[in-house]
N, C-alpha and C positions, 0 to 999 in steps of 0.2 A: 454640492454645486448643482444648480438646476440645469436641465437640458438646454441646448442651443435654442434660442427663440427665433421665430420666423418673422420676416418682414419688418425688421427694425429700421426706422428712419429717424434721423436727427437733423433738426434745423438749428444752426448756430452761426457764430461769427468766427472766422478762421483766426483772427488776430487777438482773440480774447483768451487770456491764460486759463481761466476756469473752463471755458468751452473746450480748449485743447486738452485739458486734464481729463474731461469726460471722454473725448474721442480716443485719447491714449489708453485709458483704462478699458474701454470697450474692446479695443484692439488687443490689449494684453490679456483680456478674459477670453480671447478667441471667439468673441461674439460678432458674427457678421452683421454689418449695418451699412446703410447708405447715408452719407453726409450730404446735406443740402445747404449751400451758403444762403444765409438770410438775405432777402431782397431779390432773389432770383424768381423768375416766373414759376418755376417748379416748386420752390419753397412756399411761395405765397399761395399757390393752389392747394398744397397739402394742408397748410394752416387753415385756410378757409373751409376745406372739406371737413375738418374736424372741429370747426367752431372755435378756433383758438386765435382768431385775429386780435392783435393787440396784446396777446399774452406775453409774459416774460420769457426770454430765451435763456438757455436752449430749450427746445421742445422735442420730446422723445415720443414717437408714435410706434406702436406695434399692434399686433392683432387683439390685444386685450384692452387697449385704451390709449389715453394721451396723458403725458406728464409734462407740465410746464414749469419753467424756472428750475429745470432739472440740475441736480448735482450728482457726483459719483455716489454719495451716500444715499440720496433719495432713490436713485435708480436701483442700486443693489438691494436696498431694503424692499422696494416695491416688487422686485423679482425674486425675493426670498433667498438671495445669495448670502445674506449675513444674519447672524443671530448670536445671542449670548451662549455661553457654555451650557450644555444640557445637564451637567452634574457639577458638584463641587469637588468631589474626590475622584481621582483617576490613578491608574497604575503608572502611567507614563505621560509626561507633558513634553511636547516638542515646541520649541520657540522658533518659528520661521517656516514658511511654506514654499521655499525654493526647491530645487531638485533634491538637495540633501534631506530637507525636512519632509518632503512628500514621500521620498523613498523610505525614510524611517517610518512614516505613518503607515504605508502599505505593509511593510514587513511586521511592524509591531501589532497592528490590528489583525492581520491575518494569522498571527501567532496567538490571538485570543486576549491580548492585553487591552484593557480599557484605556484608550488613547485620545488625547486632545492635542490639536495643533493650533497654535496661536500665531496669527499673522497680522501685522499692522497695515498691510497693503492687500492686494489681490495675489493669488498664487503665482509662482513662477520665478520670483526674484529677478535678477538681471537677465536671466535666460529668456524671460517673457518679452523682452525688448527685441529679441533676435528673430528675424523673419524665417530663417531656415538654418537648422543645425544639420550639416551634411555629413559630419564624421562621427555621428552618434551610433553606437553599435546596434545593429538590427534594423536600421532604416536606410536602405541603400538609396532611396530617393530623397532622403532628408525629411525633417519634420520641423515645423515652426516651434519656437520655444513656448509660445502661448498655448498652442495645441497640445504639446507634450504635458504642460502643467495642468491643463483642463482634464486630460485623460487620467493623469496620475491622481488628481484630486478626486475624481469620481471613483477611481479604483479604491482609494483609501476609504472613502465614505461607504463604498460597497461592502468593505470588510468591517465597517462599524466605527471608523475613526470619526471624531467630532471636530470639524473644521470651523474655527472661529476667526472670521476674516474682518479686516478693517478695525482691528482692536489689538493694540500692542500691549506689552508688559510695562506697567508704570512703576512697579516696585515689588519687593519680595520680603519674606521673613522665613525663619525656620521655626517649626512647631512640632515637637514630638517625633523627630526623625523624618518629617515630611517638609518639603519646600512649599510655601504658600505664595502663589503668584497673584499679584493685584493687577487687574487689567485696566486699561484706559477708561472703560465704561463703568468702573467701580466694583465689578464683581470679582470674586476670588476663586481660584482653583488650586487644589493641592495634589502633589504626587511625590512619592519617595525617590523617583529617578527622573532626571531632566536630560533632554538632548537639546543643546543650543545649536541652531543652524540658522541664525538670523540674517546671514548674507551680508551684502555690501551696500553702502551708499555711493553714488557717483562722486568721484573726485571732482572738486570744484575748480573752475578756472579763475584765478585771481586777477581779472582784468576789469577795469572800470567800465560800468555800463552793462555788463553781462547779466547781472541779476535783474536789472530793470527791464531787460528785453526777453526774459524767460517766457515762453509761450507766445511771444510776439516775433518769432523768427529765430530765437535761440532755444535749443533743446539739448537736454542731457540724454544720452543714449542714442540708439541707432535710428530713431525717428521712423519707426515702422508705420505709425499712423499718418505720417506726413508724406511719405514717398510718392504716393499717387498724385498728390496735390502739387508736386514740384516740377511737373513737366514744363520744360522750357526755361526753368529758373536757373540761376547761377547759385550754387550752394558750396559750402566749405564743410568738410568733415575733418575733425581733429582726432588722431589716434592711429595706432599701428597694431592693435590686437585683432582677433578674429571678428569681434563685434563691429569694429570700425570697418573692416574689410567687407563684411556683409552689407553694412549700411551703404558703403560706396557703390557696390554693385547694384543694390536695390534702387538707389536713387538714379544711377546712370541708366539702368534698364527701363526706368519709368520716364526717361526723357530729360533728366536734369543734366546740366553741365557741372561736373564735380571737380573741385580741387581738394586733394587730400594733403593735409599738413601733417608731417611726420617729424617728431622731435629728433629721432635717431637718424642715422645715415642710410638705413635700409629697412624695407618692410620685412625682409626674410629673417631677421633676428627674433621676431615676435609674432609672426602671422603664419598660418598654415600655408604650405606651398601651393595647394590648389587655388586658394583665394588670390595669392600673389600673382600667379600666372594669369588668372582671368582679369585682374586689375591691369596688369601690364599690357594685355591685348585690347582692352576696351578703348574705343576711340573717344569716348566722352569723359575720360578720367585723366587728370593731370596730377601726378604725384610729386610733391615737393618735399624732399628730405631736408633734415637739419633746419626745420622751419617751425615757428611758433606764432600763435595769435598774440598780438601785442595791443590791439585796440579794436573796438567795435563802434559803429556809428548808427544812430537811429533814435527816434523818440517813441512813437506809437508802433513802429515796425522797424526791423533791421533793414539798414540800407547798404552798409559796407563793412568789410572786415579788413583789418591791416595785418599782413603777414610779414614777419622779419626772419630772414635766413641767416646762415652762419656768417655771411659777410657783413651783416649789420644793416643791409639796405632794406628799408621797408617798401612793401608793395601794397597799395590800396586796391582792393577788389570790390566791385559792386556785387552784392550778394543778397538774396532774399531769405536765405536760411543758413544757420550755423549749427552743426551737430557735433556735440562734444562727447567722445567715447574715450574718456581719460582713465579708465580703470576705476578701481573702487577703494573705499576706506572701510575697514571692518566695523560692523555695528556691534561693538563689544562693551559699550558703557554699562549696560545692565549686568553683564557677566562679571565685569571688574568689580562692580558694587557687591557682587556675591562672594567676593574673596578669591575669584579665579585669577591665576597668574597669567600675565600677558608678556609678549616680547616687546622690544623697543618700538616696533611699528604697530603695536596694539592688536596683534593677532594672538589667539589663545594657544597657550602651551599645553601639550598633552603628552601622556605616556613617557617614553624615554627622554623627551626634551625637557622634562621636569627634573631629571636627575643631574646632579653636579658632582662629578667624581664618584659616581655610584651612590651618592647620598640622596635620600628622598627630600621632598620639599619641607621647609619648616612648617610645623604644625600639622603635618600629615599624620592622621591618627591611626592608620591601619598597619598591621604587620605584613604588608605586601607592597610591592611597587604599584604605582598607578597603571591601570590598564591602557592599552594602546591609544584609545581615543578619550580616555578619562582625563579630566582636568585636575587641578590641585585641590579640588573639593570632591571627596568620594561620592560616587553616584551622579555626578554632574559631567556629562559627556558632551562632546562637540563634534560637528561634522561639516564638511563643505568649505567654502572659501574663507571663512573666518579662522580656520585652524592654521597654526604655524606650520609651514611646509606643505600645504595643500597644493594640488597641481592646477587649480583653476580651470578645470574642464567639467562639463556636465556629467560625463561618465564617471569621473572621479568623485564628484559630489554624491551621485547616486550610490556608488559603491560604499562610500563612507557612511551614508545614511543607513544602509543595510547592515554594515559592520557594527555601527553604534548600537543597533538593536540587539545583535548577538552578544555584545559585551554587556549591555544592560541586563540581559538574562543572568549573566554571571553575578552581577550585583544583586539581583533579586534573590538568587540562591544564597548569597552571602548574608543578606538580611534575614532570610528565613532561618538559617543556621544560628545566627546570633540571637534570634527571638525564641529559640527552642531551649527550654529549661535544662 
């Protein structure tokens, strides 16, 4: 991951989904930047200064030059943030660069393992959407999720890990005791041991019109890139976890008028106490328990949100933004295709959870039980939110990533013994 770049300015349109995607990714990369709305005097002056009048938006300007018609992919490529794998064969392949995957990469690479990390997005996972993690061990002042991911990524690379970003796993096969991973870009990498830490996708809201308004006032996640732009706006946040609580406070502190819709009857069942107490004290926050979004209104931009409470009475609120922090759905499709056993909610089963009445999984080939974070496929480990029984905390994911590497060493020793005549 390249160092922070200085003097990054972006000219774009707030209500364009692809422009929002670029702004969101820059924020989740912990890359400071100034956003200028197209058509303002300041934006026009910047465009004219760099000879880009009439050029396609968005326009990205930094100390090295100008990029017009910018996309996430073109920007990270121009900045050297993405590349194909440096080798074909590795000791360890990690799928996912959230907190669990990055922790695994740091510990594996520092142990001298030739390590590749494959991530279809930018590093950080859902944690990168969070503006401040205040209860993470060792950071009494808190740390932003994106900042934590950038630091961890640079640390892993410093130890020699190969981070392959914006390039997911498209398929796999087994060949001579190694797993061959086929990447979206068509290249392949192989490794005898895999750690799957692919993280979660945002749970979708099944309400008509939501998909059409994505990036036009409706956002999945905590909306870190949007908070500063919501001053004076009326916004709705849906969710009762810590990410929702942090989003509520960020938006309210930025000057927005916030309604928080909570499906349950209390925030205290799912949110850390320190966040609940701040929300309850904040004059710009209205918490509505036992309430769900049942309709949205708008064409080119969100105009209104309909909330329905337990009594069944709908309330139509004028709103310029809707932030959906609904938890996640595990990204386990590729793991399932590898023969990995899942639970009924599609989380990956590991270790003791694979045993039924003391019996090992069907087709388990080894004369030992699966290791603690090992799946139903020997040498295929998992860590973080996608694991059945995980605690859904950044510290828990980091701990599991480190533990998965320690268990991977046991598998390497096993493979060495089996190869000895």
